[in-house]
N, C-alpha and C positions, 0 to 999 in steps of 0.2 A: 652663520658660524659653522654649521655642519658642512655646507658647500665649500667654504674656504678651506677647512681642514681636509676635506676629501681631495680637493685639488692639490693642496700641498703634499699630501701623501702620495698621490699619483705622480707628481713631478719628482718627488724624492725617490719613489720606486723606479722611475725611469733612469735616473742617474745612478742608482744603486745597481740596477741590472746591467747597465751599459758600461760600468766600470770594469776594466780588464783585470784588476787586482781582486775582484770579488771571488773568483774561482780559486785563487791561490791561497787565501787566508781562511781561517775558521769562521763559522757563522757569527759567534759573538764578536770577534775582531772586525768582521765586516760591518756589523751594526755600529761598532765604535767608530769606524772610519767614516760612517755616513750619519752624523748626528741629526741632520735635517730630517731624513727619512725616519730615523728612530723616534725622534721627538714627535713628529706629526702622526706617526702610527700609534704611539702611546696615547696621544691626545684624542685621536679618533676612537680608540678602544674605550677610553674613559667616557667620552661623550655617549657612546652606545650603551655602556653599562649604566649610565645615569638616566637613560631613556629619552635622549634628545630626538630619536627617530619617531617616538610617539607624539611628541609635542609639535612636530611639523604637521601632522595630520589633524591634530585637535581643533584648530580654528574652523575647519570645514565641517567637522562633526557638530560643533557648537552652533554654527550658522544653520545647519540643516535641522537641528532639534528646535532651535528658536523659531524657525519658519513654521515648523509643525505646530507648535503651541500657538503662534500668532494667527494661524488660519482659523482657530476657534473664535477669534475676536474680529474676523474679517480684516486682518492686517497681514503684512509681510515685512521683510527687510531685504535690503540689497547686500552685496558682498562686503561693503564697507561698514555695515551696521545701521544704516539710516532706515528709519521706520517708514513704511509705505502704507498709507491709509487707503483702503479700497472703498468704493462707493457703498453706501448702506443699501442693503437689500430692501426693496420696497415691499411693504406688506399691503396687499389689497384687502380692503375691508369690505366685507359682504354685508349689505344692508338687508335687514329682514323686514318684510312688510306685514 
């Protein structure tokens, strides 16, 4: 969602900046003349205010922390979340005579 809105904003900004009438009218009127750019910019601003940029990074943080905890149990997980069981460490028993 973040990528789509960012691309829409960039495309809208391109059309807004290449419009020859942009320099002839006031800033608010220019925004009214380009509703695609205005709408996508507002949506991008709302997404950032709600913290969507933090949610993009969160899955990798969760995976890293899960792997850290699983190492205590001789396990791990891949990027899709599948559990990886590592071989049990062999304990050599020392016999006393």
